[in-house]
C-alpha positions in Angstrom: 5.7 8.3 -19.3 2.2 7.5 -17.8 -0.4 9.5 -16.3 -1.5 8.6 -13.4 -4.7 10.3 -12.0 -5.1 11.3 -8.2 -8.7 10.0 -7.2 -9.2 12.8 -4.7 -8.9 15.8 -7.3 -9.3 14.7 -10.8 -10.6 18.2 -12.2 -7.0 19.1 -13.0 -4.4 15.7 -13.6 -0.9 15.7 -11.6 1.6 14.4 -13.7 3.5 11.8 -11.9 6.3 9.3 -13.1 6.4 5.9 -12.6 9.2 4.4 -9.8 11.7 2.1 -11.4 10.5 -1.3 -9.9 13.0 -3.5 -7.9 14.7 -6.6 -9.3 13.9 -8.4 -6.0 11.6 -7.8 -2.9 13.6 -7.4 0.7 12.9 -5.9 4.1 10.1 -5.1 5.0 6.4 -5.0 3.5 4.0 -2.9 4.8 0.3 -3.9 3.7 -2.4 -1.2 4.2 -5.6 -1.7 5.0 -7.8 1.4 3.6 -10.4 0.2 5.6 -13.1 -0.8 2.9 -15.1 -3.7 3.3 -13.5 -6.9 2.7 -10.3 -5.0 2.2 -8.7 -7.0 5.0 -10.0 -10.3 3.4 -7.6 -9.8 0.7 -4.7 -8.8 2.4 -4.9 -11.5 4.7 -4.8 -13.9 1.6 -1.8 -11.9 0.6 -0.1 -12.0 3.9 0.1 -15.5 3.6 1.4 -16.0 0.0 3.9 -13.3 1.0 5.1 -15.4 3.8 5.3 -18.4 1.7 6.8 -17.4 -1.2 9.2 -15.0 0.5 9.7 -16.1 4.2 12.7 -14.2 4.4 10.7 -10.7 3.6 9.4 -9.1 6.7 5.3 -8.5 6.7 3.9 -5.9 9.0 -0.2 -4.7 9.3 -1.3 -0.9 9.0 -4.9 0.3 8.4 -6.3 3.9 7.4 -9.2 4.9 9.6 -11.4 5.7 6.9 -11.5 5.2 3.6 -13.0 8.2 2.7 -10.1 10.4 3.3 -6.4 10.5 2.7 -4.1 8.5 5.2 -3.4 10.6 8.1 0.1 12.4 7.6 1.3 10.5 11.0 0.6 7.0 9.0 2.1 8.3 6.0 5.1 9.2 7.7 4.9 5.7 9.7 5.3 4.1 6.4 8.0 5.8 5.0 9.8 4.6 8.2 9.3 1.2 8.9 8.5 -0.6 5.5 10.4 -0.6 2.5 7.4 -1.5 0.1 3.5 -0.6 0.6 0.7 -3.0 -0.8 -2.7 -0.6 -0.1 -6.1 -3.3 -0.3 -8.8 -2.0 -1.8 -11.6 -4.3 -2.0 -15.8 -4.0 -1.5 
C-alpha cells in the first residue's frame, strides 16, 4: 500500500489507497487550475496535447479561487458531476 500525505495537515498522515487506473481515457477530462502562477500555462499545453491525441475526449476547464485553501465544496461537486477524470495543474 502506498502512503499519500495530505498537504493540508501532515501531523497525522491519512492512509489512502490508490484508485485503480483505467485502461483508457474516455468521456470528459476536467483541467483544474489551482490559481498558482503559471498553472494556466501548464494546463494550456496539456489541453492542446489532449485534444491532439484524444480528440474524442471532451476537455473542460475549472479554477479554484485560491491555491491557499482546499477547493470549495461546490467546485468539488461540480467536478464530480461533470468529469470522468480530473487533472490538477500545479506550477510556479
